[in-house]
All heavy atoms as TSV, in Angstrom:
chain	resi	resn	atom	element	x	y	z
A	1	MET	N	N	16.987	-30.425	0.535
A	1	MET	CA	C	17.822	-29.168	0.287
A	1	MET	C	C	16.784	-28.050	0.157
A	1	MET	O	O	16.967	-27.082	0.816
A	1	MET	CB	C	18.528	-29.401	-0.986
A	1	MET	CG	C	19.200	-28.134	-1.546
A	1	MET	SD	S	20.798	-27.828	-0.785
A	1	MET	CE	C	21.295	-26.410	-1.594
A	2	VAL	N	N	15.734	-28.320	-0.679
A	2	VAL	CA	C	14.723	-27.240	-0.889
A	2	VAL	C	C	13.853	-27.038	0.347
A	2	VAL	O	O	13.579	-25.794	0.822
A	2	VAL	CB	C	13.695	-27.565	-2.098
A	2	VAL	CG1	C	12.696	-26.639	-2.128
A	2	VAL	CG2	C	14.468	-27.573	-3.488
A	3	ASP	N	N	13.674	-28.033	1.150
A	3	ASP	CA	C	13.029	-27.894	2.383
A	3	ASP	C	C	13.637	-27.055	3.394
A	3	ASP	O	O	13.129	-26.241	4.130
A	3	ASP	CB	C	12.753	-29.268	3.087
A	3	ASP	CG	C	11.601	-30.029	2.230
A	3	ASP	OD1	O	10.803	-29.556	1.463
A	3	ASP	OD2	O	11.640	-31.381	2.374
A	4	VAL	N	N	15.069	-27.269	3.317
A	4	VAL	CA	C	15.837	-26.445	4.291
A	4	VAL	C	C	15.838	-24.935	4.006
A	4	VAL	O	O	15.698	-24.070	4.788
A	4	VAL	CB	C	17.341	-26.898	4.362
A	4	VAL	CG1	C	18.202	-26.006	5.122
A	4	VAL	CG2	C	17.318	-28.397	4.805
A	5	LEU	N	N	15.968	-24.706	2.574
A	5	LEU	CA	C	15.957	-23.299	2.203
A	5	LEU	C	C	14.503	-22.680	2.430
A	5	LEU	O	O	14.502	-21.483	2.841
A	5	LEU	CB	C	16.161	-23.244	0.699
A	5	LEU	CG	C	17.628	-23.573	0.223
A	5	LEU	CD1	C	17.788	-23.616	-1.241
A	5	LEU	CD2	C	18.644	-22.687	0.934
A	6	LEU	N	N	13.483	-23.438	2.204
A	6	LEU	CA	C	12.160	-22.881	2.487
A	6	LEU	C	C	11.966	-22.569	3.872
A	6	LEU	O	O	11.449	-21.518	4.387
A	6	LEU	CB	C	11.079	-23.881	2.010
A	6	LEU	CG	C	9.611	-23.516	2.184
A	6	LEU	CD1	C	9.175	-22.190	1.536
A	6	LEU	CD2	C	8.707	-24.612	1.835
A	7	GLN	N	N	12.426	-23.448	4.752
A	7	GLN	CA	C	12.325	-23.185	6.201
A	7	GLN	C	C	13.096	-21.884	6.619
A	7	GLN	O	O	12.655	-21.147	7.495
A	7	GLN	CB	C	12.871	-24.453	7.011
A	7	GLN	CG	C	12.605	-24.152	8.502
A	7	GLN	CD	C	11.250	-24.100	8.946
A	7	GLN	OE1	O	10.354	-24.935	8.430
A	7	GLN	NE2	N	10.984	-23.270	9.815
A	8	ARG	N	N	14.332	-21.717	5.990
A	8	ARG	CA	C	15.083	-20.485	6.289
A	8	ARG	C	C	14.381	-19.273	5.997
A	8	ARG	O	O	14.340	-18.197	6.659
A	8	ARG	CB	C	16.406	-20.506	5.680
A	8	ARG	CG	C	17.432	-21.614	6.279
A	8	ARG	CD	C	18.690	-21.706	5.511
A	8	ARG	NE	N	19.487	-20.521	5.899
A	8	ARG	CZ	C	20.607	-20.076	5.195
A	8	ARG	NH1	N	21.061	-20.978	4.364
A	8	ARG	NH2	N	21.184	-18.962	5.519
A	9	VAL	N	N	13.694	-19.269	4.836
A	9	VAL	CA	C	12.994	-18.104	4.305
A	9	VAL	C	C	11.803	-17.906	5.283
A	9	VAL	O	O	11.517	-16.733	5.628
A	9	VAL	CB	C	12.485	-18.390	2.888
A	9	VAL	CG1	C	11.510	-17.385	2.382
A	9	VAL	CG2	C	13.641	-18.439	1.894
A	10	GLN	N	N	10.988	-19.006	5.522
A	10	GLN	CA	C	9.882	-18.805	6.580
A	10	GLN	C	C	10.334	-18.283	7.848
A	10	GLN	O	O	9.721	-17.300	8.497
A	10	GLN	CB	C	9.167	-20.198	6.663
A	10	GLN	CG	C	8.474	-20.605	5.386
A	10	GLN	CD	C	7.921	-21.864	5.545
A	10	GLN	OE1	O	8.391	-22.733	6.369
A	10	GLN	NE2	N	6.948	-22.285	4.681
A	11	ASP	N	N	11.461	-18.728	8.442
A	11	ASP	CA	C	11.962	-18.207	9.710
A	11	ASP	C	C	12.391	-16.692	9.527
A	11	ASP	O	O	12.132	-15.947	10.400
A	11	ASP	CB	C	13.230	-19.002	10.067
A	11	ASP	CG	C	12.945	-20.429	10.556
A	11	ASP	OD1	O	11.782	-20.702	10.770
A	11	ASP	OD2	O	13.912	-21.262	10.642
A	12	ALA	N	N	13.061	-16.312	8.444
A	12	ALA	CA	C	13.495	-14.948	8.198
A	12	ALA	C	C	12.137	-14.135	8.127
A	12	ALA	O	O	12.125	-12.974	8.665
A	12	ALA	CB	C	14.253	-14.827	7.067
A	13	GLN	N	N	11.234	-14.522	7.452
A	13	GLN	CA	C	10.020	-13.727	7.309
A	13	GLN	C	C	9.261	-13.567	8.623
A	13	GLN	O	O	8.814	-12.524	8.971
A	13	GLN	CB	C	9.049	-14.483	6.244
A	13	GLN	CG	C	7.771	-13.742	5.991
A	13	GLN	CD	C	6.849	-14.405	5.068
A	13	GLN	OE1	O	6.963	-15.518	4.590
A	13	GLN	NE2	N	5.967	-13.534	4.270
A	14	GLN	N	N	9.210	-14.532	9.449
A	14	GLN	CA	C	8.628	-14.583	10.793
A	14	GLN	C	C	9.436	-13.581	11.638
A	14	GLN	O	O	8.743	-12.724	12.263
A	14	GLN	CB	C	8.587	-15.827	11.412
A	14	GLN	CG	C	7.852	-15.800	12.696
A	14	GLN	CD	C	7.799	-17.269	13.409
A	14	GLN	OE1	O	8.392	-18.138	12.956
A	14	GLN	NE2	N	7.011	-17.269	14.580
A	15	ARG	N	N	10.626	-13.719	11.645
A	15	ARG	CA	C	11.425	-12.686	12.391
A	15	ARG	C	C	11.307	-11.226	11.954
A	15	ARG	O	O	11.217	-10.346	12.678
A	15	ARG	CB	C	13.009	-12.949	12.423
A	15	ARG	CG	C	13.364	-14.176	13.182
A	15	ARG	CD	C	14.833	-14.245	13.316
A	15	ARG	NE	N	15.568	-14.365	12.103
A	15	ARG	CZ	C	15.783	-15.517	11.532
A	15	ARG	NH1	N	15.320	-16.691	11.931
A	15	ARG	NH2	N	16.477	-15.463	10.384
A	16	PHE	N	N	11.277	-10.988	10.608
A	16	PHE	CA	C	11.017	-9.779	10.073
A	16	PHE	C	C	9.573	-9.115	10.438
A	16	PHE	O	O	9.529	-8.005	10.789
A	16	PHE	CB	C	11.210	-9.686	8.506
A	16	PHE	CG	C	10.999	-8.342	8.013
A	16	PHE	CD1	C	11.898	-7.331	8.034
A	16	PHE	CD2	C	9.842	-8.161	7.296
A	16	PHE	CE1	C	11.741	-6.113	7.549
A	16	PHE	CE2	C	9.624	-6.875	6.573
A	16	PHE	CZ	C	10.563	-5.775	6.838
A	17	SER	N	N	8.652	-9.997	10.457
A	17	SER	CA	C	7.276	-9.561	10.727
A	17	SER	C	C	7.138	-9.042	11.951
A	17	SER	O	O	6.126	-8.164	12.258
A	17	SER	CB	C	6.322	-10.598	10.315
A	17	SER	OG	O	6.334	-11.702	11.229
A	18	VAL	N	N	7.885	-9.373	12.943
A	18	VAL	CA	C	7.701	-8.839	14.336
A	18	VAL	C	C	8.746	-7.839	14.743
A	18	VAL	O	O	8.727	-7.271	15.848
A	18	VAL	CB	C	7.734	-10.129	15.412
A	18	VAL	CG1	C	6.566	-10.981	15.228
A	18	VAL	CG2	C	9.036	-10.753	15.351
A	19	SER	N	N	9.570	-7.617	13.764
A	19	SER	CA	C	10.686	-6.434	14.046
A	19	SER	C	C	10.161	-5.077	13.768
A	19	SER	O	O	9.073	-4.916	13.008
A	19	SER	CB	C	11.877	-6.709	13.145
A	19	SER	OG	O	11.571	-6.272	11.817
A	20	PRO	N	N	10.659	-4.114	14.462
A	20	PRO	CA	C	10.323	-2.717	14.043
A	20	PRO	C	C	10.449	-2.177	12.590
A	20	PRO	O	O	9.724	-1.415	12.084
A	20	PRO	CB	C	11.314	-1.894	14.925
A	20	PRO	CG	C	11.800	-2.750	15.952
A	20	PRO	CD	C	11.809	-4.162	15.278
A	21	LEU	N	N	11.247	-2.871	11.862
A	21	LEU	CA	C	11.416	-2.694	10.457
A	21	LEU	C	C	10.142	-3.011	9.679
A	21	LEU	O	O	9.946	-2.343	8.574
A	21	LEU	CB	C	12.647	-3.434	9.900
A	21	LEU	CG	C	14.045	-2.900	10.316
A	21	LEU	CD1	C	15.105	-3.766	9.631
A	21	LEU	CD2	C	14.165	-1.447	9.940
A	22	ALA	N	N	9.401	-3.849	10.125
A	22	ALA	CA	C	8.187	-4.417	9.388
A	22	ALA	C	C	7.208	-3.224	9.291
A	22	ALA	O	O	6.608	-2.930	8.281
A	22	ALA	CB	C	7.585	-5.524	10.110
A	23	SER	N	N	7.049	-2.516	10.418
A	23	SER	CA	C	6.053	-1.311	10.484
A	23	SER	C	C	6.591	-0.262	9.529
A	23	SER	O	O	5.882	0.391	8.742
A	23	SER	CB	C	5.844	-0.815	11.840
A	23	SER	OG	O	7.090	-0.288	12.343
A	24	VAL	N	N	7.934	-0.072	9.535
A	24	VAL	CA	C	8.489	0.967	8.627
A	24	VAL	C	C	8.301	0.603	7.053
A	24	VAL	O	O	7.884	1.467	6.313
A	24	VAL	CB	C	10.097	1.189	8.899
A	24	VAL	CG1	C	10.689	2.073	7.789
A	24	VAL	CG2	C	10.208	1.764	10.286
A	25	ALA	N	N	8.552	-0.789	6.799
A	25	ALA	CA	C	8.356	-1.222	5.474
A	25	ALA	C	C	6.874	-1.145	5.125
A	25	ALA	O	O	6.538	-0.611	3.927
A	25	ALA	CB	C	8.749	-2.598	5.433
A	26	MET	N	N	5.897	-1.357	5.948
A	26	MET	CA	C	4.526	-1.229	5.574
A	26	MET	C	C	4.076	0.246	5.339
A	26	MET	O	O	3.390	0.466	4.451
A	26	MET	CB	C	3.723	-1.916	6.700
A	26	MET	CG	C	3.750	-3.428	6.762
A	26	MET	SD	S	2.897	-4.242	8.096
A	26	MET	CE	C	1.488	-3.288	8.438
A	27	GLN	N	N	4.692	1.138	6.137
A	27	GLN	CA	C	4.413	2.511	5.955
A	27	GLN	C	C	4.887	3.035	4.670
A	27	GLN	O	O	4.258	3.812	3.830
A	27	GLN	CB	C	4.812	3.350	7.050
A	27	GLN	CG	C	4.511	4.858	7.083
A	27	GLN	CD	C	2.991	5.095	6.975
A	27	GLN	OE1	O	2.165	4.508	7.673
A	27	GLN	NE2	N	2.573	6.046	6.058
A	28	LEU	N	N	6.117	2.583	4.258
A	28	LEU	CA	C	6.759	2.976	3.017
A	28	LEU	C	C	5.931	2.436	1.819
A	28	LEU	O	O	5.816	3.129	0.773
A	28	LEU	CB	C	8.213	2.546	2.860
A	28	LEU	CG	C	9.212	3.257	3.683
A	28	LEU	CD1	C	10.579	2.620	3.706
A	28	LEU	CD2	C	9.261	4.720	3.187
A	29	GLU	N	N	5.539	1.129	1.977
A	29	GLU	CA	C	4.712	0.585	0.869
A	29	GLU	C	C	3.432	1.357	0.718
A	29	GLU	O	O	2.985	1.736	-0.477
A	29	GLU	CB	C	4.348	-0.872	1.185
A	29	GLU	CG	C	3.467	-1.555	0.131
A	29	GLU	CD	C	3.035	-2.938	0.545
A	29	GLU	OE1	O	3.225	-3.322	1.728
A	29	GLU	OE2	O	2.585	-3.694	-0.436
A	30	LYS	N	N	2.786	1.782	1.780
A	30	LYS	CA	C	1.545	2.559	1.632
A	30	LYS	C	C	1.736	4.069	0.916
A	30	LYS	O	O	1.105	4.348	0.132
A	30	LYS	CB	C	0.864	2.765	2.986
A	30	LYS	CG	C	-0.361	3.640	3.191
A	30	LYS	CD	C	-0.727	3.849	4.522
A	30	LYS	CE	C	-1.904	4.901	4.547
A	30	LYS	NZ	N	-2.131	5.399	5.909
A	31	ASP	N	N	2.846	4.573	1.477
A	31	ASP	CA	C	3.316	5.878	0.919
A	31	ASP	C	C	3.521	5.918	-0.634
A	31	ASP	O	O	3.190	6.815	-1.383
A	31	ASP	CB	C	4.512	6.427	1.590
A	31	ASP	CG	C	4.239	6.887	3.017
A	31	ASP	OD1	O	2.942	6.976	3.486
A	31	ASP	OD2	O	5.151	7.009	3.760
A	32	VAL	N	N	4.296	4.788	-1.070
A	32	VAL	CA	C	4.545	4.525	-2.490
A	32	VAL	C	C	3.307	4.376	-3.273
A	32	VAL	O	O	3.148	4.982	-4.443
A	32	VAL	CB	C	5.632	3.443	-2.736
A	32	VAL	CG1	C	5.686	3.074	-4.107
A	32	VAL	CG2	C	6.868	3.793	-2.233
A	33	VAL	N	N	2.334	3.570	-2.760
A	33	VAL	CA	C	1.158	3.273	-3.435
A	33	VAL	C	C	0.339	4.640	-3.644
A	33	VAL	O	O	-0.188	4.956	-4.666
A	33	VAL	CB	C	0.360	2.207	-2.763
A	33	VAL	CG1	C	-0.985	2.091	-3.409
A	33	VAL	CG2	C	1.005	0.908	-2.944
A	34	VAL	N	N	0.203	5.363	-2.505
A	34	VAL	CA	C	-0.604	6.521	-2.525
A	34	VAL	C	C	0.096	7.583	-3.495
A	34	VAL	O	O	-0.612	8.158	-4.389
A	34	VAL	CB	C	-0.690	7.177	-1.128
A	34	VAL	CG1	C	-1.175	8.688	-1.168
A	34	VAL	CG2	C	-1.517	6.301	-0.167
A	35	SER	N	N	1.450	7.614	-3.429
A	35	SER	CA	C	1.930	8.605	-4.378
A	35	SER	C	C	1.902	8.225	-5.827
A	35	SER	O	O	1.732	9.087	-6.719
A	35	SER	CB	C	3.456	8.647	-3.965
A	35	SER	OG	O	4.211	9.541	-4.824
A	36	SER	N	N	1.966	6.999	-6.130
A	36	SER	CA	C	1.813	6.440	-7.506
A	36	SER	C	C	0.449	6.699	-7.984
A	36	SER	O	O	0.210	7.131	-9.127
A	36	SER	CB	C	2.138	4.944	-7.486
A	36	SER	OG	O	3.481	4.749	-7.175
A	37	VAL	N	N	-0.523	6.311	-7.183
A	37	VAL	CA	C	-1.915	6.496	-7.577
A	37	VAL	C	C	-2.224	7.998	-7.789
A	37	VAL	O	O	-2.869	8.419	-8.832
A	37	VAL	CB	C	-2.978	5.887	-6.551
A	37	VAL	CG1	C	-4.418	6.325	-6.965
A	37	VAL	CG2	C	-2.742	4.335	-6.668
A	38	PHE	N	N	-1.737	8.873	-6.889
A	38	PHE	CA	C	-1.943	10.236	-7.036
A	38	PHE	C	C	-1.375	10.871	-8.369
A	38	PHE	O	O	-1.990	11.574	-9.065
A	38	PHE	CB	C	-1.386	11.011	-5.687
A	38	PHE	CG	C	-1.367	12.440	-5.895
A	38	PHE	CD1	C	-2.546	13.250	-5.931
A	38	PHE	CD2	C	-0.150	13.045	-6.172
A	38	PHE	CE1	C	-2.399	14.660	-5.965
A	38	PHE	CE2	C	-0.059	14.438	-6.238
A	38	PHE	CZ	C	-1.228	15.265	-6.168
A	39	GLY	N	N	-0.179	10.420	-8.462
A	39	GLY	CA	C	0.649	10.895	-9.738
A	39	GLY	C	C	-0.146	10.574	-11.035
A	39	GLY	O	O	-0.275	11.299	-11.861
A	40	THR	N	N	-0.481	9.189	-11.111
A	40	THR	CA	C	-1.227	8.817	-12.215
A	40	THR	C	C	-2.531	9.370	-12.392
A	40	THR	O	O	-2.922	9.845	-13.466
A	40	THR	CB	C	-1.402	7.173	-12.145
A	40	THR	OG1	O	-0.163	6.610	-12.041
A	40	THR	CG2	C	-2.272	6.639	-13.366
A	41	ASN	N	N	-3.281	9.597	-11.311
A	41	ASN	CA	C	-4.517	10.161	-11.315
A	41	ASN	C	C	-4.470	11.755	-11.768
A	41	ASN	O	O	-5.280	12.167	-12.615
A	41	ASN	CB	C	-5.346	10.174	-10.010
A	41	ASN	CG	C	-6.775	10.574	-10.095
A	41	ASN	OD1	O	-7.401	10.247	-10.965
A	41	ASN	ND2	N	-7.206	11.241	-9.118
A	42	THR	N	N	-3.418	12.423	-11.358
A	42	THR	CA	C	-3.217	13.779	-11.681
A	42	THR	C	C	-2.918	13.962	-13.186
A	42	THR	O	O	-3.376	14.827	-13.927
A	42	THR	CB	C	-2.008	14.342	-10.894
A	42	THR	OG1	O	-2.262	14.273	-9.432
A	42	THR	CG2	C	-1.715	15.714	-11.241
A	43	ILE	N	N	-2.148	13.002	-13.763
A	43	ILE	CA	C	-1.745	12.943	-15.231
A	43	ILE	C	C	-3.067	12.851	-15.991
A	43	ILE	O	O	-3.161	13.407	-16.993
A	43	ILE	CB	C	-0.820	11.877	-15.483
A	43	ILE	CG1	C	0.664	12.225	-14.953
A	43	ILE	CG2	C	-0.697	11.730	-17.143
A	43	ILE	CD1	C	1.520	11.185	-14.972
A	44	GLU	N	N	-3.888	12.081	-15.408
A	44	GLU	CA	C	-5.233	11.718	-16.190
A	44	GLU	C	C	-6.291	12.823	-15.987
A	44	GLU	O	O	-7.436	12.638	-16.210
A	44	GLU	CB	C	-5.720	10.325	-15.887
A	44	GLU	CG	C	-4.790	9.272	-16.292
A	44	GLU	CD	C	-5.337	7.919	-15.930
A	44	GLU	OE1	O	-6.283	7.759	-15.259
A	44	GLU	OE2	O	-4.581	6.840	-16.312
A	45	GLY	N	N	-5.943	13.920	-15.238
A	45	GLY	CA	C	-6.972	14.960	-14.962
A	45	GLY	C	C	-7.646	14.834	-13.700
A	45	GLY	O	O	-8.672	15.669	-13.483
A	46	GLY	N	N	-7.229	14.024	-12.845
A	46	GLY	CA	C	-7.959	13.911	-11.489
A	46	GLY	C	C	-7.626	15.171	-10.675
A	46	GLY	O	O	-6.709	15.897	-10.784
A	47	GLU	N	N	-8.643	15.434	-9.817
A	47	GLU	CA	C	-8.612	16.588	-8.891
A	47	GLU	C	C	-8.458	16.475	-7.556
A	47	GLU	O	O	-8.492	17.339	-6.707
A	47	GLU	CB	C	-9.906	17.404	-9.228
A	47	GLU	CG	C	-9.949	17.864	-10.624
A	47	GLU	CD	C	-11.347	18.536	-10.873
A	47	GLU	OE1	O	-12.176	18.681	-9.995
A	47	GLU	OE2	O	-11.447	18.899	-12.039
A	48	LEU	N	N	-8.222	15.197	-7.071
A	48	LEU	CA	C	-8.007	14.824	-5.624
A	48	LEU	C	C	-6.629	15.299	-5.187
A	48	LEU	O	O	-5.699	14.963	-5.969
A	48	LEU	CB	C	-8.154	13.370	-5.309
A	48	LEU	CG	C	-9.656	12.843	-5.557
A	48	LEU	CD1	C	-9.796	11.215	-5.237
A	48	LEU	CD2	C	-10.643	13.507	-4.773
A	49	SER	N	N	-6.497	15.748	-4.047
A	49	SER	CA	C	-5.156	15.938	-3.382
A	49	SER	C	C	-4.485	14.759	-2.991
A	49	SER	O	O	-5.170	13.612	-2.953
A	49	SER	CB	C	-5.311	16.866	-2.181
A	49	SER	OG	O	-5.980	16.192	-1.204
A	50	GLU	N	N	-3.265	14.682	-2.680
A	50	GLU	CA	C	-2.600	13.435	-2.225
A	50	GLU	C	C	-3.296	12.890	-0.965
A	50	GLU	O	O	-3.382	11.727	-0.782
A	50	GLU	CB	C	-1.182	13.732	-2.097
A	50	GLU	CG	C	-0.339	12.314	-1.943
A	50	GLU	CD	C	1.199	12.574	-2.169
A	50	GLU	OE1	O	1.628	13.657	-2.528
A	50	GLU	OE2	O	1.835	11.585	-1.935
A	51	GLU	N	N	-3.709	13.787	-0.081
A	51	GLU	CA	C	-4.326	13.328	1.139
A	51	GLU	C	C	-5.739	12.696	0.865
A	51	GLU	O	O	-6.116	11.710	1.440
A	51	GLU	CB	C	-4.568	14.573	2.137
A	51	GLU	CG	C	-3.277	15.113	2.717
A	51	GLU	CD	C	-2.483	16.016	1.775
A	51	GLU	OE1	O	-3.144	16.645	0.782
A	51	GLU	OE2	O	-1.383	16.040	1.915
A	52	GLU	N	N	-6.458	13.308	-0.101
A	52	GLU	CA	C	-7.771	12.796	-0.417
A	52	GLU	C	C	-7.571	11.462	-1.154
A	52	GLU	O	O	-8.397	10.629	-1.065
A	52	GLU	CB	C	-8.433	13.727	-1.375
A	52	GLU	CG	C	-8.979	15.076	-0.777
A	52	GLU	CD	C	-9.438	16.175	-1.685
A	52	GLU	OE1	O	-8.977	16.242	-2.740
A	52	GLU	OE2	O	-10.391	16.826	-1.279
A	53	THR	N	N	-6.541	11.326	-1.904
A	53	THR	CA	C	-6.247	10.068	-2.533
A	53	THR	C	C	-6.020	8.954	-1.576
A	53	THR	O	O	-6.406	7.891	-1.668
A	53	THR	CB	C	-4.971	10.223	-3.499
A	53	THR	OG1	O	-5.357	11.190	-4.462
A	53	THR	CG2	C	-4.588	8.761	-4.177
A	54	GLU	N	N	-5.207	9.243	-0.583
A	54	GLU	CA	C	-4.889	8.378	0.658
A	54	GLU	C	C	-6.230	8.002	1.218
A	54	GLU	O	O	-6.466	6.802	1.465
A	54	GLU	CB	C	-3.870	8.974	1.604
A	54	GLU	CG	C	-3.522	7.982	2.780
A	54	GLU	CD	C	-2.611	8.757	3.669
A	54	GLU	OE1	O	-2.163	9.723	3.391
A	54	GLU	OE2	O	-2.248	8.005	4.609
A	55	GLN	N	N	-6.992	8.929	1.539
A	55	GLN	CA	C	-8.343	8.650	2.166
A	55	GLN	C	C	-9.129	7.734	1.240
A	55	GLN	O	O	-9.893	6.779	1.665
A	55	GLN	CB	C	-9.172	9.807	2.470
A	55	GLN	CG	C	-8.448	10.654	3.629
A	55	GLN	CD	C	-9.024	12.041	3.808
A	55	GLN	OE1	O	-9.858	12.411	3.029
A	55	GLN	NE2	N	-8.648	12.820	4.729
A	56	ALA	N	N	-9.213	7.996	-0.077
A	56	ALA	CA	C	-10.063	7.270	-1.059
A	56	ALA	C	C	-9.452	5.855	-1.075
A	56	ALA	O	O	-10.311	4.878	-1.209
A	56	ALA	CB	C	-10.075	7.830	-2.441
A	57	LEU	N	N	-8.159	5.590	-0.951
A	57	LEU	CA	C	-7.641	4.286	-1.102
A	57	LEU	C	C	-7.989	3.525	0.117
A	57	LEU	O	O	-7.969	2.197	0.047
A	57	LEU	CB	C	-6.133	4.284	-1.311
A	57	LEU	CG	C	-5.730	4.764	-2.541
A	57	LEU	CD1	C	-4.172	4.866	-2.541
A	57	LEU	CD2	C	-6.038	3.713	-3.671
A	58	SER	N	N	-8.354	4.126	1.225
A	58	SER	CA	C	-8.642	3.347	2.503
A	58	SER	C	C	-10.108	3.036	2.543
A	58	SER	O	O	-10.537	2.291	3.445
A	58	SER	CB	C	-8.278	4.131	3.690
A	58	SER	OG	O	-9.068	5.285	3.846
A	59	LEU	N	N	-10.973	3.451	1.649
A	59	LEU	CA	C	-12.376	3.301	1.657
A	59	LEU	C	C	-12.711	1.851	1.090
A	59	LEU	O	O	-12.036	1.337	0.238
A	59	LEU	CB	C	-13.108	4.322	0.802
A	59	LEU	CG	C	-13.035	5.700	1.215
A	59	LEU	CD1	C	-13.742	6.639	0.232
A	59	LEU	CD2	C	-13.659	5.929	2.595
A	60	SER	N	N	-13.801	1.277	1.579
A	60	SER	CA	C	-14.277	0.082	1.044
A	60	SER	C	C	-15.057	0.490	-0.225
A	60	SER	O	O	-15.553	1.517	-0.322
A	60	SER	CB	C	-15.115	-0.711	2.152
A	60	SER	OG	O	-16.343	-0.010	2.282
A	61	PRO	N	N	-15.382	-0.526	-0.977
A	61	PRO	CA	C	-16.125	-0.292	-2.240
A	61	PRO	C	C	-17.578	0.297	-1.892
A	61	PRO	O	O	-18.135	1.141	-2.585
A	61	PRO	CB	C	-16.354	-1.662	-2.863
A	61	PRO	CG	C	-15.134	-2.325	-2.474
A	61	PRO	CD	C	-14.877	-1.983	-1.054
A	62	GLU	N	N	-18.104	-0.146	-0.761
A	62	GLU	CA	C	-19.376	0.349	-0.261
A	62	GLU	C	C	-19.325	1.796	0.097
A	62	GLU	O	O	-20.256	2.519	0.144
A	62	GLU	CB	C	-19.900	-0.477	0.881
A	62	GLU	CG	C	-20.329	-1.906	0.515
A	62	GLU	CD	C	-19.000	-2.749	0.441
A	62	GLU	OE1	O	-17.979	-2.503	1.137
A	62	GLU	OE2	O	-19.036	-3.837	-0.298
A	63	GLN	N	N	-18.184	2.357	0.429
A	63	GLN	CA	C	-18.138	3.692	1.081
A	63	GLN	C	C	-17.825	4.740	-0.042
A	63	GLN	O	O	-17.808	5.996	0.247
A	63	GLN	CB	C	-16.864	3.753	2.052
A	63	GLN	CG	C	-17.216	2.960	3.363
A	63	GLN	CD	C	-16.067	2.955	4.215
A	63	GLN	OE1	O	-14.981	2.545	3.823
A	63	GLN	NE2	N	-16.243	3.221	5.463
A	64	ILE	N	N	-17.424	4.325	-1.375
A	64	ILE	CA	C	-17.052	5.217	-2.401
A	64	ILE	C	C	-18.306	6.073	-2.725
A	64	ILE	O	O	-19.328	5.457	-3.030
A	64	ILE	CB	C	-16.436	4.438	-3.575
A	64	ILE	CG1	C	-15.077	3.713	-3.100
A	64	ILE	CG2	C	-16.375	5.344	-4.712
A	64	ILE	CD1	C	-14.497	2.937	-4.129
A	65	GLN	N	N	-18.169	7.388	-2.733
A	65	GLN	CA	C	-19.266	8.144	-2.915
A	65	GLN	C	C	-19.376	8.877	-4.307
A	65	GLN	O	O	-20.379	9.343	-4.691
A	65	GLN	CB	C	-19.430	9.143	-1.790
A	65	GLN	CG	C	-19.733	8.477	-0.423
A	65	GLN	CD	C	-19.640	9.555	0.659
A	65	GLN	OE1	O	-19.408	10.765	0.423
A	65	GLN	NE2	N	-19.872	9.110	1.869
A	66	ASN	N	N	-18.164	9.083	-4.898
A	66	ASN	CA	C	-18.250	10.065	-5.999
A	66	ASN	C	C	-17.269	9.487	-7.108
A	66	ASN	O	O	-16.520	8.638	-6.892
A	66	ASN	CB	C	-17.918	11.492	-5.664
A	66	ASN	CG	C	-16.512	11.755	-5.097
A	66	ASN	OD1	O	-15.597	11.187	-5.651
A	66	ASN	ND2	N	-16.514	12.458	-4.050
A	67	SER	N	N	-17.313	10.042	-8.358
A	67	SER	CA	C	-16.539	9.433	-9.425
A	67	SER	C	C	-15.091	9.703	-9.255
A	67	SER	O	O	-14.234	8.976	-9.712
A	67	SER	CB	C	-16.992	10.205	-10.745
A	67	SER	OG	O	-16.819	11.529	-10.802
A	68	GLN	N	N	-14.738	10.821	-8.494
A	68	GLN	CA	C	-13.299	11.099	-8.231
A	68	GLN	C	C	-12.677	10.016	-7.373
A	68	GLN	O	O	-11.524	9.487	-7.583
A	68	GLN	CB	C	-13.032	12.437	-7.631
A	68	GLN	CG	C	-13.286	13.619	-8.536
A	68	GLN	CD	C	-12.236	13.617	-9.597
A	68	GLN	OE1	O	-10.984	13.227	-9.449
A	68	GLN	NE2	N	-12.646	14.026	-10.850
A	69	GLN	N	N	-13.447	9.614	-6.408
A	69	GLN	CA	C	-13.034	8.502	-5.528
A	69	GLN	C	C	-12.771	7.055	-6.343
A	69	GLN	O	O	-12.081	6.391	-6.092
A	69	GLN	CB	C	-13.835	8.349	-4.303
A	69	GLN	CG	C	-13.785	9.415	-3.289
A	69	GLN	CD	C	-14.732	9.323	-2.194
A	69	GLN	OE1	O	-15.708	8.662	-2.326
A	69	GLN	NE2	N	-14.348	9.923	-0.942
A	70	GLN	N	N	-13.844	6.912	-7.215
A	70	GLN	CA	C	-13.810	5.673	-7.991
A	70	GLN	C	C	-12.593	5.714	-8.942
A	70	GLN	O	O	-12.064	4.656	-9.123
A	70	GLN	CB	C	-15.156	5.644	-8.899
A	70	GLN	CG	C	-16.292	5.452	-8.075
A	70	GLN	CD	C	-17.526	5.535	-8.874
A	70	GLN	OE1	O	-17.528	5.734	-10.037
A	70	GLN	NE2	N	-18.787	5.219	-8.280
A	71	ARG	N	N	-12.188	6.817	-9.510
A	71	ARG	CA	C	-11.041	6.931	-10.415
A	71	ARG	C	C	-9.805	6.574	-9.548
A	71	ARG	O	O	-8.921	5.888	-10.081
A	71	ARG	CB	C	-10.833	8.305	-10.972
A	71	ARG	CG	C	-11.909	8.595	-11.900
A	71	ARG	CD	C	-11.746	9.897	-12.539
A	71	ARG	NE	N	-10.474	9.988	-13.267
A	71	ARG	CZ	C	-10.082	11.045	-13.919
A	71	ARG	NH1	N	-10.527	12.246	-13.753
A	71	ARG	NH2	N	-9.017	10.958	-14.499
């Protein structure tokens, strides 16, 4: 019984991952994370714009150059 349910979930996940909705969901997830980090950082006195926040989130740890990006 559990095996059948697990297989159904895996099948649904595989179908979703190749559908156009997957790219929309991934973009929405990215937008929500950027907006949340930007809002929190702004409340704490951060000075990065939302665009700068998005760029900072895409950096690897080696690429981070200043304290604002670290925050």
